[in-house]
C-alpha positions in Angstrom: 132.3 125.2 64.7 131.2 122.0 66.3 127.7 122.5 64.8 129.2 122.7 61.3 131.3 119.5 61.9 128.2 117.7 63.2 126.3 118.6 60.1 129.2 117.4 57.9 129.2 114.0 59.7 125.5 113.8 59.4 125.6 114.4 55.7 128.3 111.8 55.2 126.4 109.3 57.2 123.5 109.5 54.7 125.9 108.7 51.8 128.1 106.1 53.3 127.5 103.1 55.6 128.6 104.0 59.2 129.5 101.6 62.0 129.3 103.1 65.5 131.4 101.5 68.2 131.0 102.8 71.8 133.8 102.7 74.4 133.6 99.8 76.8 135.2 99.2 80.2 136.0 95.6 79.3 139.5 94.9 77.9 140.1 92.7 74.9 143.3 91.2 73.4 144.6 92.8 70.3 143.7 89.6 68.4 140.1 90.1 69.3 140.3 93.8 68.5 141.9 93.0 65.2 139.2 90.3 64.4 136.5 92.9 65.0 137.9 95.8 63.0 139.8 94.1 60.1 136.6 93.5 58.1 135.8 97.2 58.4 139.1 98.4 56.8 138.3 100.7 53.9 134.9 101.6 55.3 133.8 104.8 57.0 133.1 104.1 60.6 132.6 106.1 63.8 134.3 105.2 67.1 134.0 106.7 70.5 136.7 106.8 73.2 139.3 109.0 74.9 141.7 111.0 72.7 145.2 110.4 74.1 148.7 111.4 72.9 150.7 108.4 71.7 154.0 107.6 69.9 152.4 107.3 66.5 150.2 110.4 66.9 146.8 110.6 68.5 145.0 107.5 69.8 141.3 107.1 70.3 141.5 104.7 73.2 138.7 102.2 73.9 138.3 98.5 74.6 141.8 98.5 76.0 143.3 99.3 72.6 142.3 102.0 70.1 142.6 103.5 66.7 145.3 106.0 65.8 144.9 109.3 64.0 148.1 110.4 62.2 149.1 112.3 59.1 149.9 110.4 55.9 151.4 113.5 54.3 153.7 116.0 55.8 151.3 118.8 54.6 148.7 117.5 57.1 151.0 117.6 60.2 149.5 121.0 61.1 146.1 119.4 61.4 147.4 117.1 64.1 148.0 120.2 66.3 144.4 121.2 65.9 143.4 118.2 67.9 145.3 119.4 71.0 142.1 120.9 72.4 140.5 117.4 72.5 143.4 115.9 74.5 142.2 113.6 77.3 138.5 114.2 76.4 135.9 111.8 75.3 135.5 112.1 71.5 133.6 110.7 68.6 135.8 110.2 65.5 134.5 109.4 62.0 136.8 108.4 59.2 137.9 105.7 56.7 139.5 102.9 58.7 143.0 102.0 57.5 145.3 99.2 58.6 149.0 99.0 59.0 150.0 95.3 59.0 152.5 93.7 61.2 155.9 94.6 59.7 158.4 91.8 58.8 161.5 91.9 60.9 164.6 91.8 58.7 167.1 89.0 59.5 170.3 89.7 61.2 171.4 91.9 64.1 170.4 95.2 62.4 167.8 97.1 64.4 165.3 99.0 62.4 162.7 101.3 63.9 159.3 100.4 62.4 155.8 101.2 63.4 153.9 98.3 65.0 150.7 96.8 63.6 147.8 99.1 64.1 144.6 100.6 62.8 144.4 104.3 62.0 142.5 107.2 60.5 144.1 109.8 58.2 143.9 113.2 60.0 143.3 114.8 56.6 139.7 113.4 56.4 138.9 112.3 60.0 136.2 114.3 61.8 136.6 114.6 65.5 133.9 115.9 67.8 134.1 116.2 71.6 131.2 114.3 73.3 132.0 115.0 76.9 135.1 115.8 79.0 136.8 112.8 80.5 136.4 112.4 84.3 140.1 112.9 84.9 142.3 115.3 86.9 144.9 116.8 84.7 148.5 117.1 85.9 150.2 120.4 85.6 154.0 120.8 85.7 154.0 124.4 86.8 154.0 124.7 90.6 151.2 127.0 91.9 153.2 127.9 95.0 156.8 128.2 96.0 158.0 125.3 98.2 160.8 126.0 100.6 162.1 124.8 104.0 160.0 125.7 107.1 161.0 129.1 108.4 163.3 129.3 111.5 160.4 130.9 113.4 158.3 127.8 112.9 161.1 125.5 113.9 161.5 127.5 117.1 157.8 127.2 117.9 158.0 123.5 117.4 160.9 123.1 119.8 159.2 125.2 122.4 155.9 123.3 122.1 157.7 119.9 122.0 159.6 120.7 125.2 156.3 121.7 126.9 154.4 118.5 126.0 157.2 116.3 127.3 156.2 117.3 130.8 153.1 115.8 132.6 152.3 119.2 134.1 151.1 121.7 133.3 148.7 119.9 131.0 147.9 121.6 127.7 144.3 120.2 128.1 143.7 122.7 131.0 146.3 125.4 130.1 144.3 127.7 127.9 147.2 130.1 127.6 149.4 127.3 126.1 146.6 126.3 123.8 146.2 129.8 122.4 150.0 130.1 122.1 150.7 126.9 120.3 147.5 125.4 118.8 145.5 126.5 115.8 141.9 127.4 116.2 140.9 124.2 114.5 143.0 122.1 116.8 141.8 123.9 119.9 138.2 123.2 119.0 139.0 119.6 118.3 140.7 119.2 121.7 137.7 120.8 123.4 135.3 118.4 121.6 137.4 115.4 122.6 137.6 116.5 126.3 133.8 117.0 126.4 133.2 113.4 125.2 134.7 112.0 128.5 132.4 111.6 131.5 135.0 110.4 134.0 137.8 112.6 132.8 140.7 112.3 135.3 140.4 108.6 135.7 139.9 107.5 132.1 143.2 106.1 130.7 142.3 107.4 127.2 141.7 111.0 128.4 144.0 113.2 126.4 147.1 114.8 127.9 150.5 116.2 126.8 151.6 112.8 125.6 148.7 112.8 123.1 150.6 115.5 121.2 153.8 113.6 121.2 151.9 110.8 119.5 153.1 107.9 121.7 152.5 106.8 125.2 156.0 105.5 125.7 158.2 108.5 124.9 161.1 107.9 122.5 164.7 108.2 123.6 165.6 110.8 120.9 163.9 112.9 118.3 165.5 114.4 115.1 164.2 116.9 112.7 165.0 115.2 109.4 163.3 117.6 107.1 160.8 120.4 106.6 158.7 122.1 104.0 156.6 125.3 103.7 153.6 125.6 101.4 152.2 129.1 101.6 150.7 129.5 105.1 151.4 125.9 106.0 154.6 124.2 107.1 155.4 120.6 107.8 158.2 119.4 110.1 159.4 115.8 109.7 160.4 114.3 113.1 162.1 111.0 113.5 161.7 109.1 116.8 164.1 106.5 118.1 163.7 104.2 121.1 166.7 102.9 122.9 167.4 100.6 125.9 165.2 100.9 128.9 162.0 101.6 126.8 159.2 99.3 125.7 160.3 99.5 122.1 164.1 99.3 122.0 165.4 99.7 118.4 162.1 100.9 117.1 161.9 104.1 115.0 158.9 106.1 113.8 158.3 109.1 111.5 155.8 111.8 112.4 154.7 115.0 110.5 154.0 118.1 112.6 151.8 120.3 110.5 151.7 124.0 111.3 149.6 126.8 110.0 150.3 130.5 110.1 147.4 132.3 111.8 146.9 135.0 114.4 150.3 136.4 113.5 152.2 133.3 114.4 152.9 129.6 113.6 150.5 127.2 115.4 150.2 123.4 115.4 147.3 122.2 113.3 147.8 118.5 113.1 150.3 115.6 113.8 150.4 112.7 111.4 152.0 109.5 112.6 153.1 107.0 110.0 152.4 103.3 110.5 155.2 101.5 112.3 155.9 98.1 113.9 154.1 99.0 117.1 151.9 101.9 115.9 149.1 102.4 113.4 148.9 105.4 111.1 146.9 108.2 112.7 146.1 111.9 112.5 145.9 113.8 115.8 143.1 116.0 114.5 141.1 113.0 113.2 141.5 111.3 116.6 140.4 114.4 118.6 137.3 114.8 116.4 136.4 111.1 116.4 133.5 109.9 118.5 
């Protein structure tokens, strides 16, 4: 089908003068755009750009503006739907350029809906060819997975784990049973990698410990589970920290995400993401453990 269309355009190009305008990254004002294309009204031209859905129909977008494609007759509306397959793709469009001048606004307070000044092709005679797919990620509205609250089992695991790491001993760094019970394979390997990077392990102030998994060296006064979500075999628990009197950060608050993965027949911690706060920088526990 595309080959036939290409041949048709090629044949027309031999009979009629054709102006080829390529898409450019630079933006131009509409006055500049108008100055360039107004002399070409009534002539057959070819433009290249991204085909986008717009209020007046399809828009071949380039140079920060573009040329519309719409139906001049109701009988041609069906042809507009045939262009759906080119949506958000790079296209080459050949047609007779037409111009809709700036409408005169009637006096008074009466509001009348009129189309703005624009250039356009009639869909009845415009030839559209896909040149290449646009480098864009398309948004889909249908959710690929069911999103729900984290299961009760996962919340229980979090509370047990969080109670454990609030103690200085036993340390999860040396407690392999606790690691297997609460940490994912990935996080266990990351912890092992971090521990091996320390030469003077016990005396180094940066050596990981239980507090590493809380995400702060000065423990908060309270924590609150403010939300949770499950995405398939992953679950995220939103934990809100608050610091009160007698701490180094009285009045401070912080949000952390505890990310769990369901593996080995149970929920296990896979990462902790701490959001940037007044006294803390944004950080991923997994990224910290694997950093050199």
